[in-house]
N, C-alpha and C positions, 0 to 999 in steps of 0.2 A: 092228285085230286084237287089240291088247293088252287091250281092254275087252270083247271079244265075249262072253265067258262070265262077266263080272263082275256085280256087284249093279246091277240096273236102277234102283233108287231113287237110288243114289249117282251113277249116270250122269246121271239126270234133274237132280239138284242141280248137277252140274258144268255141264251144258248151260244150265241157268237162270242160273248165275253168269256164264257166258261171254256170254250174251245180254243182260246187264244194260245195255249201252249202247243197246239197242233197246227194251227193256221192263223195268220194275222187277220183280224176282222176286216181290215181295209181291203184285203184281197178278195173277199166275198162280194161279188157284184150283184147277185140276185139270190133270193131265197124264198121259200114257201114254208109255212108252218100249218099243219093240219091237225085237227083233233082226231084221235083214234078212239071213238066212243063205243065201237061195236065189239071190243074185246073184253067187255065187263061182264062176262057170263059168271054165273054162280058156281057152276061145276063144269070142269073141262074133262074131256076124254083124256086118260093119262098118257097115251101114246101120241106121237106126232101126227099120225093119220090112222084111218081104219080102212082095211081092204075088204070089201064084200066078197063073199064066195059065190061068184057068178062066172059064166063062161068068158065074158068080156071083162077087162079090168075096170072095176068101178071103185074108185077111191074117194074117201071123204076126209077133208082136212081143213086147215085154216086156223084162225085165232082161237077157236074153241077146242083145240087139240094141243096136247103137250103143254108147254110152258105158257101158252097164250100170248097176248100182246102182239105188236107188229113184228118183233123179232121171231116170235114163235110161229107166226103165219108164214114168214119167209122160210124158216126151218122146215115147217110142215110141207110146203110146196117143194122144197129141195129134196126132202126124203121121199115124197111121192114120185118125183121124177126119177130118183135113183131106183125105186122099186120097179117102175115101168121098164127102165133100161135093163135092170137085172133079169126081168122076166123075158126080155127079147133075146138074151144071150143063152 
């Protein structure tokens, strides 16, 4: 929250510095930093997604489901894909 409205380039430099034990900052030639403002919901659905009871698969997911934030949105999408693949078999 403290850095949400700050300078994105400064944030990138801080992130690169913190990642130096995994990758040398000089090896990073390009980067982009984005704000993830839309995962700030007050109450999330507890599961990673919700499947509507319809004839066709209708799934709802994203950063408002499960753990929230960008990682949660990724997990939500991955679990929805797994659900669809499981139903096909």
